[in-house]
N, C-alpha and C positions, 0 to 999 in steps of 0.2 A: 269742366275749367277745369286745369291746375296752374295755381298760378308758384310754388315754392319748392322747393327740390325736397327728397326722403330723407330720410335719417341715414342708411343705406345709401344711398345714391352718394355722400356724402361724405362716411367713414373711406367706402373705394376710394374718389379720387384724395383724400387726405391719406390714403393706402400708397396708392402711385406715384403724388406729391411726393410721400417719404422716399420711396425706392429712389426717384430720379437722383433728390438732393444728399442722397447714403453715394452714389454711384458722383453727382460731380464734384465731392470734398474727396475721396478717394484719390480722382484724376487730379486734385488740384493738390496734394497731400506730393503724389506723387515726381506730377510737376517743380517740386517745390526739391524733392531731392535729387532731380536730375539738375536743375540751373545750381547747387551748389557745389557738384559733377564735373559741370562743366565751368563754371566761375575757379575754381581751384584747377584745371586742365590751363584755362588763357592767360592766368592768371604765372604758373610756371612758363607758359610762351613767350610771355612777355616778358619775363623774367631774362631770358635766354636772346632775344632780341634785343634787348638792351644792353647785353652783356655783347654779345656783340656787338654793335655799333661801336661802342668802347672802345674794343678791341681797333674794329677797321678805321676811328680817327685816328687813336695813337699812333697805328705803325704806318698809315697810308699818309700822313699829315708830319709822321718823323724825319729829324735832322741824318742823314743816313752817317755825317760823318761822326757824329755821338752816340752811333751803335758799338755797345757792348755785349756780347750774349757769352756768359759763362755756365759750361755743362755741367751739374754736379753728381746726376747722376743719367742712369739709361733711359728714364721717364722725369726727371726734374732739370728745369735750367732755369739761369736768372737773367732775365733781359733786363739792362739799361739804358734810357735813349732821353732824347731834347725833343720833346714835340711843341706843335704849339696850338696844340686839344686841350683843352682843360675842365674838368670838371666840380671842381674846385675855384674858377674864377683867376687864374693865375695865370700870367700872359709868358708862354713861351717855358711850359716848364719841366725841369724831370723828372721822367719815369722811372718805375722801376715796376718788374712783375718776380715776384720771386713765394717761391711756392716754403711752407712753413710746418710739417711735422704734418701734412697732408692737405692742404690750407692754401689755398692759393689770395694773394693779397696783391694786393696795384695800388700805389707807392709812389706820390706827387709831394713835390717839392721847386722849390725858389732854389738849392743849393745842388750841383750837381751831385753823383751818386759816381764817389771812386774806390769801393771796398766793400767785399762781401766775405763775413759776415758787415753789416751794417754799423758802426763805430757809434760811440755812445753820443756824439755831439751832431750825431746827425738828427733835423728838421724834414720831417713830411707828414705827411697826412695819410692813412694808410686805409683803406676800404677792402671789404672784405668780399672773395666774387666768388668763395666755394667750393666744399671742398672736393680732391683731385688726386684721380690717380695718376694720371701723367697728361707735364706743362712741360712742351715741347717748339722752339725758335728752332726753323733752320731758316739761315742766309741760302741765297742762290747762289753760287759758284758764279754765274755773271758778275762782276765787278760792277758793268755798266748800269741793269738788269732791277739792280735796289728790290728787287721781288721779296718778300719774306709767307714762310710759312710754315701759321702760327694752326697748334695739334693741342685741344684740350680731352684731355675725359676724365667730366664729371664721377663720384659717388654712385652719384643718382642713374646714372649712365645714357647721360647727354651727353653728347660728344659736340663740337664745335673743330671746325678743318676750316683755315682760311688763309686761302692766296690771296695776299695784298701787296700792291707797288705804291712803295713809296713816292709820293709825286713830288716832295723838294729835293729833286734827283741834281743836285748843286753840290 
């Protein structure tokens, strides 16, 4: 009658257990690598979606009578308007989308933007939105529709193309 394992049986079981642990560790390491890659992609998508939401709310809640679109070049526009959307807790702020040295900025102020380039007395909070190749805003030809087409092409090859109807059509 045998009551214990032999040394050979213990060595074989330890070797098998070691092989299983090596494969489990390798799988765990690869899982961590793929999670980092997915986290970067999800962060990039979240940033683009937040930017789309901000642009959509700015344009859909703007006051159409306050809109001023200045065509700077074939690839850049300057956009001024008053909106009821604020990301800096202001009531009915004036906003501007400006491209400066291929960088897109969103400016928000309690005072109306009257000229471009902005004067020294301008007071605003600026938000950097990204490096862009193209920033264009087109207003619908139909004066009653108050629709805008916003085209942004980022240097990272992401593109935003939004058709937005202003809800404040008064």
